[in-house]
C-alpha positions in Angstrom: 5.1 -29.9 46.7 7.9 -31.4 44.6 10.9 -29.5 43.2 12.7 -30.0 39.9 16.3 -31.0 40.5 18.8 -28.8 38.7 22.1 -29.6 37.2 24.8 -27.4 38.7 26.7 -27.5 35.3 23.7 -26.0 33.4 23.0 -22.3 33.2 19.9 -21.3 35.1 16.9 -20.5 32.8 16.3 -16.7 32.3 13.3 -15.2 33.8 10.7 -13.9 31.2 10.5 -10.7 33.0 14.2 -10.0 33.3 16.1 -7.7 30.7 18.4 -9.4 28.1 22.0 -8.1 27.8 21.9 -9.0 24.0 20.5 -6.2 21.5 17.4 -6.9 19.7 17.3 -7.0 15.8 15.5 -3.7 15.6 18.2 -2.1 17.9 21.0 -3.6 15.8 19.2 -2.1 12.6 18.8 1.4 14.2 22.5 1.3 15.3 23.4 0.5 11.6 21.3 3.3 10.3 22.8 5.7 12.8 26.4 4.6 11.7 25.5 5.0 8.0 23.9 8.4 8.7 27.0 9.5 10.6 29.2 8.4 7.8 27.1 10.2 5.2 27.2 13.4 7.2 30.9 13.0 7.7 31.4 12.5 3.9 29.2 15.4 3.1 31.0 17.6 5.5 34.2 16.6 4.2 33.0 17.2 0.6 31.9 20.7 1.6 35.3 21.4 3.3 37.0 20.2 0.2 34.9 22.4 -2.0 35.6 25.3 0.3 39.2 24.6 0.4 39.4 24.3 -3.4 37.4 27.6 -3.7 39.9 29.3 -1.4 42.8 27.9 -3.4 41.2 29.2 -6.6 40.6 32.6 -5.1 44.1 32.8 -3.6 45.6 31.9 -7.0 43.5 34.5 -8.8 44.3 37.2 -6.3 48.0 36.3 -6.6 47.7 36.8 -10.4 45.9 40.0 -9.8 48.6 41.3 -7.5 51.2 40.6 -10.2 49.4 42.6 -13.0 51.2 45.6 -14.4 49.8 49.1 -14.3 49.5 49.3 -18.1 46.6 49.5 -20.7 45.3 46.1 -21.8 42.4 43.6 -22.0 41.4 41.1 -19.4 39.3 37.9 -19.6 37.5 36.0 -16.9 36.9 32.3 -17.1 34.8 29.9 -14.9 35.7 26.3 -13.7 34.5 24.8 -17.0 36.8 27.2 -18.9 33.9 29.2 -20.3 34.6 32.8 -20.8 32.5 35.1 -18.5 33.6 38.6 -19.4 36.0 40.6 -21.5 37.0 44.1 -20.5 39.5 46.7 -21.3 41.4 49.0 -18.9 43.8 52.0 -18.9 45.4 50.4 -15.8 45.1 46.6 -15.7 46.1 46.3 -12.1 43.7 48.9 -10.7 40.7 47.9 -12.9 41.0 44.0 -12.3 41.7 44.3 -8.5 38.5 46.4 -8.1 36.5 43.4 -8.7 37.9 41.6 -5.7 38.2 44.4 -3.1 34.6 44.2 -1.7 31.8 41.7 -1.4 29.3 42.3 -4.2 26.6 40.2 -2.6 23.8 38.7 -4.8 24.1 41.3 -7.6 24.8 40.2 -11.2 28.5 41.2 -10.8 28.6 39.3 -7.5 27.4 36.2 -9.3 30.1 36.7 -12.0 32.9 37.3 -9.6 32.0 34.1 -7.6 32.4 32.0 -10.8 35.8 33.4 -11.7 38.2 30.4 -11.6 41.1 32.0 -13.7 41.9 35.1 -15.7 44.0 36.1 -18.7 45.3 39.4 -19.8 47.0 41.0 -22.7 49.0 44.2 -22.5 48.7 46.7 -25.4 50.3 50.2 -26.0 47.3 52.4 -26.1 43.6 52.6 -24.9 42.6 52.6 -28.6 44.4 49.3 -29.2 42.7 47.9 -26.1 39.3 48.9 -27.4 39.8 47.2 -30.8 41.3 44.0 -29.1 38.4 43.9 -26.6 35.7 43.9 -29.2 37.6 41.3 -31.4 37.6 39.0 -28.4 33.9 39.7 -27.6 32.9 38.8 -31.1 35.1 35.6 -31.0 34.4 34.3 -27.5 30.7 35.4 -27.0 31.0 36.1 -23.2 28.1 35.7 -20.8 28.4 39.1 -19.2 29.1 41.4 -22.3 26.6 43.2 -24.5 26.5 41.3 -27.7 25.2 42.3 -31.2 24.5 39.8 -34.0 27.4 39.7 -36.3 25.8 41.0 -39.5 28.2 42.9 -41.8 26.5 41.8 -45.0 25.1 45.1 -46.1 23.9 45.4 -49.7 25.6 47.7 -52.2 24.8 49.2 -55.6 27.3 48.1 -58.1 28.4 49.9 -61.2 30.4 47.3 -63.3 33.6 48.1 -65.0 32.3 47.1 -68.3 32.7 49.3 -71.4 28.9 49.7 -71.2 28.5 49.7 -67.4 25.7 47.8 -65.7 24.0 48.8 -62.4 23.1 45.9 -60.1 22.2 44.9 -56.5 25.3 43.4 -54.9 26.2 41.7 -51.6 29.6 40.3 -50.7 33.3 41.1 -51.1 34.2 44.0 -53.3 36.2 43.8 -56.6 38.4 46.8 -57.6 37.2 46.4 -61.3 33.8 47.8 -60.3 32.5 50.7 -58.4 30.4 50.3 -55.4 28.0 52.8 -53.7 26.6 52.3 -50.2 26.2 50.5 -47.9 22.4 50.6 -47.9 20.4 49.7 -44.8 18.2 47.2 -46.8 17.8 45.4 -50.0 14.7 47.6 -50.7 16.7 50.7 -50.5 19.2 49.4 -53.2 16.4 48.2 -55.6 14.6 51.6 -55.2 17.8 53.3 -56.2 18.2 51.1 -59.2 14.7 51.8 -60.4 15.5 55.5 -59.9 18.6 55.2 -62.1 16.8 53.2 -64.7 14.1 55.9 -64.9 16.3 59.0 -64.9 19.5 57.8 -66.5 18.3 54.7 -68.4 21.3 52.5 -67.5 21.2 48.8 -68.3 20.6 46.1 -65.6 21.0 42.8 -67.7 23.6 40.3 -67.0 26.7 40.3 -69.2 25.9 37.0 -70.7 22.4 38.4 -71.8 24.0 41.7 -73.0 26.6 39.9 -75.2 24.0 37.8 -77.0 21.4 40.5 -77.8 20.5 41.2 -81.4 17.8 43.8 -80.6 16.8 45.9 -77.6 14.7 44.3 -75.0 11.4 45.5 -73.5 13.1 47.9 -71.0 14.3 49.9 -74.1 10.7 50.0 -75.4 9.3 51.4 -72.1 12.3 54.0 -71.8 14.0 52.3 -68.8 17.2 51.5 -70.7 19.0 53.3 -73.7 19.9 49.9 -75.4 23.7 49.7 -75.3 23.3 46.1 -76.2 23.0 47.1 -80.0 25.1 49.4 -82.0 22.5 52.3 -82.3 22.5 52.4 -78.4 26.3 52.6 -78.0 26.7 56.3 -78.1 28.4 58.9 -76.0 25.1 59.7 -74.4 25.4 56.4 -72.4 28.8 57.3 -71.1 27.4 60.7 -70.2 24.5 59.1 -68.3 26.9 56.8 -66.4 28.8 59.8 -65.3 25.7 61.6 -64.2 24.6 58.6 -62.2 27.9 58.3 -60.4 27.8 61.9 -59.4 24.2 61.7 -58.3 25.1 58.7 -56.1 28.0 60.6 -54.6 25.6 63.5 -53.7 26.5 66.0 -56.4 22.8 66.4 -57.3 22.9 70.1 -58.0 25.9 69.7 -60.3 24.0 66.9 -62.2 20.9 69.1 -62.5 23.0 72.1 -63.8 24.7 69.8 -66.4 21.4 68.4 -67.6 20.0 71.9 -67.9 23.0 73.1 -69.9 22.6 70.1 -72.3 18.9 70.7 -72.8 19.5 74.3 -73.7 22.3 73.4 -76.2 20.0 70.9 -78.0 17.2 73.4 -78.1 19.5 76.0 -79.6 20.4 73.4 -82.3 16.6 72.8 -82.8 17.2 69.2 -81.6 13.9 69.2 -79.9 13.6 65.5 -79.3 16.8 65.2 -77.5 16.0 68.3 -75.6 12.6 66.8 -74.6 14.3 63.6 -73.3 16.7 65.8 -71.1 13.6 67.8 -69.9 12.0 64.5 -68.8 15.2 63.5 -67.1 15.3 66.7 -65.2 11.6 66.5 -64.2 12.0 62.9 -62.9 15.1 63.8 -60.9 13.4 66.9 -59.4 10.6 64.7 -58.2 13.0 62.3 -56.5 14.9 65.0 -54.7 11.7 66.6 -53.5 10.7 63.2 -51.9 14.0 63.0 -50.0 13.8 64.2 -46.4 17.0 66.0 -46.7 17.8 69.7 -47.0 20.2 69.8 -50.0 21.6 73.1 -48.9 22.7 71.8 -45.5 23.8 68.3 -46.9 27.3 69.5 -47.9 30.7 68.5 -47.0 30.8 65.6 -44.5 27.0 65.7 -44.3 26.9 63.8 -47.5 27.8 60.6 -45.7 26.5 60.3 -42.1 25.3 57.5 -39.8 22.7 58.3 -37.2 22.6 56.1 -34.1 19.9 56.2 -31.4 19.5 53.8 -28.5 16.3 53.1 -26.5 15.8 50.8 -23.5 12.6 49.3 -22.2 11.4 46.2 -20.5 14.9 44.9 -20.1 15.4 45.1 -23.9 17.5 47.6 -25.9 17.3 48.7 -29.5 20.0 50.6 -31.4 18.5 52.1 -34.6 21.0 52.9 -37.4 20.0 55.4 -40.1 22.2 56.0 -43.1 22.8 59.1 -45.3 24.8 58.5 -48.4 25.5 61.1 -51.0 23.1 63.5 -49.0 20.2 61.1 -49.5 18.5 59.4 -46.5 18.5 55.7 -47.4 16.4 54.4 -44.4 17.2 52.8 -41.1 17.8 49.4 -39.6 17.2 48.2 -35.9 19.5 46.0 -33.9 18.8 44.2 -30.6 21.6 43.2 -28.5 21.8 40.2 -26.0 22.9 40.2 -22.4 21.9 43.7 -21.7 20.8 43.3 -18.2 23.9 41.3 -17.2 26.4 43.5 -19.0 25.0 46.9 -17.8 25.2 45.7 -14.1 28.9 46.9 -14.6 29.3 50.6 -15.5 32.6 52.1 -16.5 33.6 55.4 -15.2 36.0 57.9 -16.7 38.3 57.4 -13.6 38.5 53.8 -14.6 36.8 52.4 -11.5 34.0 50.0 -11.5 30.5 50.6 -9.9 27.3 48.7 -9.8 23.8 48.8 -11.3 23.2 52.1 -12.8 25.9 54.2 -11.2 28.4 55.8 -13.5 28.0 55.5 -17.3 24.3 55.1 -18.3 23.1 51.8 -19.6 22.2 53.6 -22.9 25.7 54.8 -23.4 27.2 51.3 -22.7 24.8 49.8 -25.3 25.8 52.5 -27.8 29.5 52.1 -27.2 29.2 48.3 -27.6 27.3 48.7 -30.8 29.8 51.3 -32.3 32.8 49.2 -31.4 31.4 45.9 -32.7 29.6 47.2 -35.7 32.4 49.3 -37.2 35.2 46.9 -36.2 35.4 45.6 -39.8 32.8 47.7 -41.6 33.3 51.1 -43.3 32.6 54.0 -41.1 31.6 57.5 -42.3 33.5 60.5 -41.0 30.5 61.6 -38.9 28.4 59.8 -36.5 25.4 61.6 -35.0 24.5 59.9 -31.7 21.8 60.0 -29.1 24.3 59.8 -26.2 27.8 61.1 -25.8 30.4 58.3 -25.9 34.0 57.8 -24.8 36.3 60.0 -26.9 38.7 57.0 -27.0 36.1 55.2 -29.2 36.2 57.9 -31.9 40.0 57.7 -31.7 40.0 53.9 -32.2 37.7 54.2 -35.2 39.8 57.0 -36.7 43.0 54.8 -36.2 41.3 51.9 -38.0 39.8 53.9 -40.8 42.8 56.0 -41.6 40.8 59.2 -41.5 39.3 61.4 -38.8 35.9 60.0 -37.4 33.9 62.6 -35.4 30.9 62.0 -33.1 28.1 64.5 -32.3 25.5 63.9 -29.5 23.6 67.2 -29.6 23.2 68.1 -33.3 21.3 71.1 -34.8 19.5 71.8 -38.1 19.2 69.0 -40.5 21.2 66.6 -38.4 18.6 67.1 -35.6 15.9 66.2 -37.9 17.7 63.0 -38.9 18.2 62.2 -35.2 14.5 62.7 -34.4 13.5 60.4 -37.3 16.0 57.8 -36.1 14.7 58.0 -32.5 11.1 57.6 -33.7 12.3 54.5 -35.5 14.0 53.0 -32.5 10.9 53.5 -30.3 8.6 51.8 -32.8 11.0 48.9 -33.4 11.4 48.3 -29.6 7.7 48.5 -29.1 7.2 46.0 -31.9 9.8 43.7 -30.5 8.3 43.7 -27.0 4.8 43.1 -28.4 6.0 40.1 -30.5 8.0 38.7 -27.7 5.0 38.9 -25.3 2.8 37.1 -27.9 5.5 34.5 -28.5 6.0 33.9 -24.9 2.2 33.5 -24.4 2.1 31.0 -27.2 5.0 29.0 -25.7 3.2 29.0 -22.3 0.0 27.9 -23.9 1.6 24.9 -25.5 3.4 23.8 -22.4 0.1 24.1 -20.4 -1.9 22.2 -23.1 0.5 19.3 -23.1 0.9 19.4 -19.2 4.7 19.5 -19.6 6.9 20.2 -16.6 9.0 23.0 -17.9 10.6 25.2 -15.3 12.5 27.6 -17.6 10.3 28.6 -20.4 13.1 30.4 -22.3 15.0 27.0 -22.7 12.0 25.1 -23.9 13.1 23.4 -27.1 11.2 21.7 -29.8 12.5 19.8 -32.9 10.1 19.1 -35.7 10.6 16.7 -38.6 9.1 16.5 -42.1 9.7 14.3 -45.3 9.5 15.7 -48.8 9.9 14.1 -52.2 8.4 14.1 -55.7 7.0 10.7 -56.5 9.8 9.1 -54.5 12.6 11.3 -56.3 15.1 13.4 -54.3 13.7 12.4 -50.9 14.8 14.8 -48.1 14.0 15.1 -44.4 14.1 18.3 -42.5 14.7 19.1 -38.8 13.8 22.6 -37.7 14.3 23.9 -34.1 12.3 26.2 -31.9 13.9 27.5 -28.8 13.9 30.8 -26.8 10.3 31.5 -28.2 11.6 31.7 -31.7 12.7 29.5 -34.7 16.5 29.0 -34.6 17.4 28.8 -38.3 21.1 28.4 -37.6 20.4 25.0 -36.1 18.2 23.7 -38.9 19.4 20.4 -40.5 18.6 18.5 -43.8 19.0 14.8 -44.3 19.4 13.1 -47.7 17.4 9.9 -47.5 18.9 6.8 -49.3 18.5 3.0 -49.2 14.7 3.0 -48.9 11.8 2.1 -51.3 11.0 5.4 -53.1 8.0 7.1 -51.6 8.2 5.2 -48.2 7.6 8.0 -45.9 7.6 5.7 -42.8 11.1 4.4 -43.6 12.3 7.9 -44.3 11.1 9.0 -40.9 12.7 6.1 -39.2 16.0 6.8 -40.9 16.2 10.5 -40.1 15.1 10.0 -36.4 17.8 7.2 -36.0 20.4 9.4 -37.5 19.4 12.4 -35.4 19.1 10.8 -32.0 21.4 7.8 -32.0 24.4 9.7 -31.1 22.5 12.4 -29.1 21.1 9.7 -26.9 24.5 8.5 -25.9 25.8 12.1 -25.4 22.7 12.9 -23.2 23.6 10.0 -20.9 27.1 11.3 -20.6 25.7 14.8 -19.9 27.4 16.3 -22.9 24.2 16.9 -24.9 20.6 18.0 -24.2 17.7 16.3 -25.8 14.7 18.4 -26.9 11.7 18.8 -24.6 9.3 17.9 -27.4 9.8 16.1 -30.7 7.1 16.9 -33.4 6.6 14.7 -36.4 4.4 15.8 -39.3 2.0 13.0 -39.5 -0.6 10.8 -37.7 -0.5 7.4 -36.1 1.8 5.8 -38.7 4.6 8.3 -38.3 4.1 8.4 -34.5 4.4 4.6 -34.4 7.6 4.6 -36.4 9.1 7.4 -34.1 8.0 5.2 -31.1 10.0 2.2 -32.4 13.1 4.4 -32.9 12.8 5.8 -29.4 12.3 2.4 -27.8 15.4 1.1 -29.5 17.4 4.1 -28.3 15.9 4.0 -24.8 14.4 7.4 -25.0 11.4 8.9 -23.3 8.2 8.2 -25.4 6.4 11.2 -23.9 8.6 13.4 -26.0 7.0 12.4 -29.3 3.9 14.3 -30.6 2.4 13.8 -34.0 0.6 16.5 -35.9 -2.4 14.8 -37.7 -4.4 16.5 -40.3 -8.1 17.1 -39.2 -11.2 16.3 -41.1 -11.0 17.3 -44.7 -7.3 18.3 -44.0 -8.5 21.7 -43.2 -6.1 24.2 -41.4 -7.1 24.7 -37.8 -8.6 21.2 -37.3 -5.2 19.4 -36.6 -5.1 16.9 -33.7 -2.0 16.0 -31.6 -1.2 12.2 -31.4 1.0 10.9 -28.6 3.4 8.0 -28.6 3.0 7.0 -25.0 -0.7 5.9 -25.3 -2.4 9.2 -24.3 -5.6 10.1 -26.1 -5.5 12.4 -29.1 -6.0 16.1 -28.3 -7.7 18.8 -30.3 -6.5 22.2 -29.2 -9.1 24.3 -30.9 -9.0 26.5 -34.0 -8.2 29.6 -32.1 -5.8 28.1 -29.6 -2.5 29.9 -29.2 -0.8 26.5 -28.6 -2.1 25.2 -32.0 -0.9 28.4 -33.8 2.6 27.7 -32.4 2.5 24.0 -33.4 1.2 25.0 -36.9 4.0 27.5 -37.3 6.8 25.1 -36.5 5.1 22.3 -38.6 4.9 24.7 -41.6 8.5 25.8 -41.2 9.6 22.2 -41.2 7.5 21.6 -44.4 9.0 24.7 -46.1 12.5 23.8 -45.2 12.1 20.3 -46.5 10.4 21.3 -49.8 13.2 23.9 -50.6 15.8 21.2 -49.9 14.1 18.6 -52.0 13.6 21.1 -54.9 17.2 22.1 -54.8 18.3 18.4 -54.8 15.9 17.5 -57.7 17.1 20.5 -59.7 20.7 19.6 -59.1 20.1 16.1 -60.4 18.0 17.2 -63.5 20.3 20.1 -64.6 23.5 18.0 -64.2 25.1 20.3 -61.5 26.8 17.2 -60.2 29.0 17.3 -63.3 30.3 20.7 -62.3 31.0 19.4 -58.8 33.0 16.6 -60.2 35.5 18.9 -62.0 38.8 18.7 -60.0 39.7 22.1 -58.6 36.0 23.4 -58.6 35.1 23.6 -54.9 32.0 25.0 -53.3 33.3 28.6 -53.5 34.3 28.5 -57.3 31.1 26.6 -58.0 29.0 29.4 -56.4 30.9 32.1 -58.2 30.3 30.3 -61.6 26.6 29.8 -60.9 26.1 33.3 -59.8 28.0 34.8 -62.8 26.2 32.8 -65.4 22.8 32.3 -63.8 23.0 28.5 -63.3 24.5 25.4 -64.9 23.0 26.0 -68.2 24.7 29.5 -68.3 28.0 27.9 -67.3 27.6 25.3 -70.1 26.8 28.0 -72.6 29.9 30.2 -71.7 33.1 30.1 -73.7 36.5 29.3 -72.3 37.4 32.9 -72.3 34.3 33.9 -70.3 34.9 31.1 -67.8 38.4 32.2 -67.3 37.2 35.8 -66.5 35.7 34.5 -63.3 37.9 35.3 -60.2 40.0 32.3 -59.2 39.4 30.3 -62.5 42.5 29.8 -64.6 42.5 29.1 -68.3 43.5 25.5 -67.6 40.6 25.1 -65.2 38.3 26.9 -67.6 39.1 24.3 -70.3 38.5 21.5 -67.8 35.1 23.0 -67.0 34.3 23.4 -70.6 35.2 19.8 -71.5 33.2 18.4 -68.5 30.0 20.2 -69.6 30.2 19.5 -73.3 
């Protein structure tokens, strides 16, 4: 057997069965993964430690600020890391109140969630608790904090106005008051004002025509013929009887009904003694009409004396996580009706109850949720609105609240939580109204949420928070290509959000080209929004509806492709066979087959509601634009010194551009804010 000689300078060949000291490729890759995993874990751990250290620093800084607070009355504000206001509160003792938030672990309660998000605080020291209450509610209205009870800011109550004209006119009015006229109210609704106007027309026969109409009459109008006006527009109607009727109407509105009745009775007897039977018969008819009205009022006139002539009744009811405050108004001893208000953030805000000893407690302890809601409404509602001298309430409130209202009003404001007699009847009526309004709201919200869920399920959308589901819908409107306008309406939180509606004037297209109009409005709407969404500063809608079929959807698809947006957002609402309501089909931009939801589908009802709202909004805008062009309103806008406010005052005073054009320089100069020089400019521009 021969052997192979070996070179002593060469390494010996490795045996196949022997282990190699060099790592394999798989082992090297595994080591790399382990190193990367350890680096990621280390980085994540460091990130967590940095976040915990930053949180401790923020907490220590806030606690240091709390420790330095004075033991004085004031208002405090909490802010999160993004500088969004979380809560606004008042305190008799700032140091004790604010420190109580940080003295214990509130766990997973709503107040615990709020405290965990506090990154900084601000405080304002005031002289009294009443001043603190007023400042607190001013800040709540301005800052809209997440953990405060919020009511919609609606101070635009209607009034009945009696003009300062030589022959006064009664009219419906809403807006700022003018000392030249007399105002009665406020009334809870426009219907209540109009009902009162009809009553005054029937009983006292006061005029309701505009001054521009009144000044140009040569004979009485139809209202004179049907005995609803005494005709002061012509000489034969300009008598002392009209002034007497105006006086009676004022006293009636002030609640002096018995005095008015006695005066009319005395006049009737005087005419009868002088054998002026026609005049006596007219007064008899007035007395009869007034008596019928008073019998219809649910008010005991014998008890409605003194301060009971002007009373507000407030009742609060809570159910299903929602609250309702019903406000009933009594003016001049007459029950004018009621109006319901529904606050936001009730569950979050009522997690913190305020005690009389100025300590803070959790979830239902201390002051009741009803009392908190009622106090929030009183403070926010009467902050800048007139308040009567008596408030009849369903729950007792903090006496400091009445003190603050008295301080602001300049006269004593009293509250009563357990009334008797007529006030008790008013309170029971108001309570029934609150219960009905709250039940109606819960029913409507239930059906609205069901419709939203039905649409999300029908389109197979991955929506986790149904309350934040947002739809934007577009429609185009024009008249044979004239005054083309596009509308964008928004649906969010199970309801239409009218404050977020937008109109777009469409220019630079062939008149009547709806496709080009849709392309323009979508480009204008989403070009900037797409960039902002990428930066995280804006949120795109979850669904974009366009009123139209394949053509409009194809145009929307082109726009979204150019902007790099998700095509699955686009849904077209195509008319069904014969364009009949209930047969609409949904057309998709991402290639899915058309969907017919069914005539009775809750999802189709929601789509139809949104589509119809977009159509209505587009049509009203188009008509306004067309009317502006045709009537020459632009000429008024071009007058130097006539801005939107003055233009609105002029149009309202004279009933439109034609009325402004027909007014004299003296009449134009009588409008508030219009000087004689400006009146001359307006007159020259319109003639």
